[in-house]
Phi, psi and omega in degrees: 000144180277149176290166182299315182293318179296319178297320179296315178295323178297317179295318180299320179294319178296317179299316180296318180295318178296319180298316181295315180295317180298315181299314181297316180294324180293317179296324176296314182295322180293344176292346179256016181295134182231321182282318177208162182296334184263358186234131181219151177274353177245105186224078178298335181302332180296319177292323179295315182297315181296315180297321181297318180290324181285322183274314185267345180103163183293346183295344183265011181301328178301331178295323176296315183294316180294317179297319179293320180297316181296318181294317182286332178296336180265007182256029176059050177241161173284167181298318180297318179294318179298319179295319181293315180295318178298318178296318178299317178296322179291316179297322177303313181294318180294318179294316180299314179295318180296317179297320179292321176298324181296330180263016179056053182294137173260124180299336180284355181049041184267012174225147176301326177303320180292317180296314180293327175295316178299318182289313187278313187276314183277301183288326184270316189264307186294333180293340177295334179295307182295320181296317182292311180297317183293311181297319179296318180297317180296321181286320181294324181281351180084003178293323179232147180285154179295337179293339180265004187303311184296320180291318177301315184297315184292320178293317179300313182297315182296318179297314179295318182297317180291327176299319178290317186287330184265313188269321185301316180304315181296316180294319181293313184293312182277342177278324181275329180225077186286345187268129180241132179244082179252143174289166181299314177301322181290322177294320178297318178298318180296316180296319180296317179295321177298319178296320178297321178297316181297312183294314182296317179295316180297320180290318184291314184269357176264002176081013182294315182288333180295322179294330183275322190243349182082005177216166183263163181232049181298329184282001174296340179287339183298314178301323180290320177297319179295317179300312179299319179295321180292319187273326188235005177064211183290335178296331177269323185289315185298312178296324180297319178298318180295319179296313180300317182297314182299314181293317182296317180296316182298318182284324180293320178300328179277004177083016182260164174079179185297328183270331179291331182264009182292140182263348181238144179072174178273128185305314183294324179294317177296322178297317183296323177296317178299314182293328177297318178296316180296316181295315181296319179299312182293319182291320178296316179296318178297321178294320178298315178296320179297319178297319178296315180297319179299313179299320180293317179297321181290323174297318178297321178298311180300317179295316182297316179297317178297319179295318180298315181295325180292332184262357185254149181267331182220166177294324179300322179288322185279331190307304183297325179291321178297315181297316180296316182298316181292317179298316182292316183289322187250009173062049170253157191261325183223140176225146180220142178243128182245148179235151178254125175061230184261116176223129179062026177084010181255129183271135172235124184288131174074181180273078181221156171268132175235151185283126176267322184203146174229140176225145175214161179297134185301331183281351181265139176260092180235038184300321181294318180293320178298316179297318179296324179292316181295329183276341188284154167230134183241129171276169181299129178092351183258130179069178179297313177299320182293322180286328173296317178299315181292317182282343184055034179203169182292157179217152183229137174239117181293322178211112183294337180297328183260004183273126182287344182244059178218088186301336181271013184302316180301320179290321180298322178298314182296331185252011169075026178267141185231279186285151180208152170214155179218156178216153184275147165269110191234156177212109178058039180088348179266131179273117179266338181183183181219141173242133181230153180225150183229149180228148175280355176258157175269118181241138178281155181305137180239100184297323180297319179295319180296320177296320178300315185280344169296322177290317179299319178299322177294321179296318179294324175299318178294324176299316179297315180298319180296317180293326175298315180297317179297319178296320179295321178295317179298317178298320179295320178297318178297316181296319179296319179295317179295320179296320179294318179296319178296321179295314180298318180295320179297316180297321178295316179294322179297316177299320179295315184291327179282325181287330180304308178286333181293326182299308179294329178297315179296317179299319180295322179297319178295322179294316182290339180295330181287144182278349181260023181291129178294138180305321179295319178294319179298318178297321178297319180294319179298317179297319180295316180295321178296320180295315181291324176296319177298323178296317178296319178299319180297319178300313180295318180298320179298317178298318179292323178298316178301315180299315181294319180295317180302321182267006178068029184262354184277143179234135179272137175254087189282145171205168182284123186231138172273117185300326180298319181294319179298320180295317180298319179295320180294317179300319179297323181291319185273354184306318179302320179294320179295317180292321181301326183256009174057039179277148176262108180265120177254105186262131180232111180241144179287155180290330183264154180295148170241107188265136178236151168263092192216165172276113185300322180295314181289327177297315178294328177296320178298309184294319182296318180296319180294315181291317177298320180298317179297320180293320183291323187257023174241127179302159182310145180063034177275179180240131178233125177258124181236110185231151177228135180208162175261137175229089183067242180262019181233146169263131183246121180247125181239130174236109183239137180227168176249041184275212190284347178075184184228131176295147183304318182289346181267342185299326180286345184246003190296334181266003180284155182297132177071006178292139182231129174281181177297148181265161174290138184298332183269002183227155171284165180296136180244148176084169183257359181078025181243351184298311181289332174297317177296319179303309181297312184296315181292326177295316179294324177297331177274005180081019182247187179224156175224135179228162179225142173228151179203143176280002181109182182305130178084002183243018176070184181208162178222126175254133181235121177251131176242125181232142176294136181237163181279160177304153185299331183270003181295136180288145177275134180292172179298142181297144178273116182258121178287137178294140179294153180300130182286140176278155177305141182300131180280337183275137180287127181238151174271125184232137174246121178256119181243115182199131179283347175274105187300318181298317181296316181295313183294317182296320179292320179296317180298317181299317180292320179296323179298337178260018170089013183266155179268110190241136171239156181235153173211148183252357178206178184295307183301315181293328178294320177299314181297315180296322181293320180296326183277319190269336183051061185291147173274335179225129177244115175264103197243121174285147183279313185274096182244153179275190172068028173073009178225105181276181184296327180297312181294321181296318179299318180293331180276337179286327186303315184283352184295140179297134179086354181249011184298325183256008180291143176267119180254122185241129175283130175239108190210164175275354179266121186229019180276169187301317181294330176293319179293322178295321182293320179292323177296318179295331181278356176103009176287147179272335181204172185220116176248138181259136176287144349292143188292132172286111187295330178297321177294321180296318179295323179294324178297314181295323181291334182272000180289000000 
């Protein structure tokens, strides 16, 4: 924006320039005065005044008045007459410009509507003001008699009208859009046609053809004017009209040509009528061609934008091509595309518009404006992008230099940018972005263009939505593929993990099958099978824990726990794995207790998984640091190793279900990829956090768990003493085992019989009822899933009313061990719930309690 003093000096300079040009043109026109010294049929100042007000603005009207006053003061008029005539000429220009503004006149005369407005409102209507004021002033002052009023008025009106019709179009077209981008062949064609116009006009109005044929050929200029209008539109037609007029007037004044030799009427008046017809014909034809070209360019723009979007994968890829296509097709110089928030995967902080792409014509040096545009951020309502965003519709700025809400105006002034328009990229009423364009010419608002780009903006919005959907589909496909790969990997690992303990169990069975088995070897095999069975149970329990956590079914049984004690128990549990791989465990515990309100079982599960994970993914003879410390109101647990480390792209997924890090080269993959998922979930249930850091492959990793802890002075609750393992019941009991799995039933029955109990078996509901009535069992070990249309729930309900079974203990023995399964068995009348494989210590306690 210009400062107040600079703006004042600029306006003064413009007013002075208009006054000087007007004065010179007026003195030239008065040289052709014929009816009176003050009245002429050749009056170019009317066209100059109208063009000056339309291009430079109404602020330059004093220049028109001063130029007219000075010219009339030298035409032998009184001061009052000169003032009146100058005022009439000024009012004529103001009225003409105001009327044209009211009909949204385009200075480029690129519509037939504009040509007819110039002809009817400016040349036809507003000129009546100056003609009336001027003729009346001359008659009132006595300079001219009232009998000459009508002739004075008609000559005055015709001179002013021709000045507007002949001179104003050229000034408006070349003044509002001075830059021409013609190829060399096209420029050569324009120069050749211009030369033909000069030669033909000079020959026709100089009487050359009359000497040859005895008649004149004034209408020979029409084909050339039409040719120029067809090929070059108004840029060619308007200057050609001015050239023809200048040559024709000069030769006619000398008495040459068809009008100079006329014996009736005034030659110049007849010439002006002829030239008016020629000018109107050329301008209307030029406007028609301009409208056709404009429509064609806009169709090309729409097609180009659609083609670009069809061939582009993202908005970032399409943006520079869209800007270039619109600038090239519609002759704009600079284009910029702004986005709101997240578009095409690009993040923008806050509710602001940021520049995604800028394009400008290669021949223009607008580096400063481009840099300022790329650096800017616009809030809603600020600048051109912000006001388009706020209005949710297109906006036009005739001259950014004079716009009070255009922060980049100083840069635009330095680099010669003026007109601008912008339109929103919208989708269902939501503005996703804004596209703006700039021109070095001053252009008036074009409603048709704005309507076109409102549609284009909607199409680009749909393109963004479509690409978002396609990206979402691609992401879903990737996620599904990854999930499928993870599932396949998980199933393979599950098979591996289950077969590992099954193999030694089967081998042990074969060893025990032989009758010559050494008692020490047999004891070793029993210990090994018990260990492998416990491992399989742990795998199944982990899977069930993940399922329960995922569905929000897990419940913590909180009690006051000393974290140091929990760590010591976990270390003792994992010690065989550490010793097997010769790891050096460096344990650091604080001297004072760190008390937590936690579920001790789940807490140990967190610690055990972290320590086991470090042992598995650290090569043999590695070092593992396990430390516990207090940090304010948090307990901080750190497990650091010098193992294989974690790849950067894996760190974000390490806690996901079934995620697997790199394996040790000397070992097969271990685990199911659910341990760290349990760590994160159980930690969060305790109100804590877990994080991981790693220097990358080969640089180890560190897991840090933070849990809320109790104040240091909080008293520790009574220690939890585990009940000692119950010995097998010494008293002989009657037991009924019901299971459709014969191997399961027989093995359990044999085990109970080996401990002196009286055991019966049944494989379905009806046989179980019969056996119960005969055997009167004190304990019923009942499987849930039974055949023959009677499951374990129904069987339990039917056993209760049986005589002699009122005090029998009915225990569910099933593979389903979740909370809802236990509630259901309790509701069905079961006294207890055992999960397969049965924990024998629990079974002995049940028998002992009968």
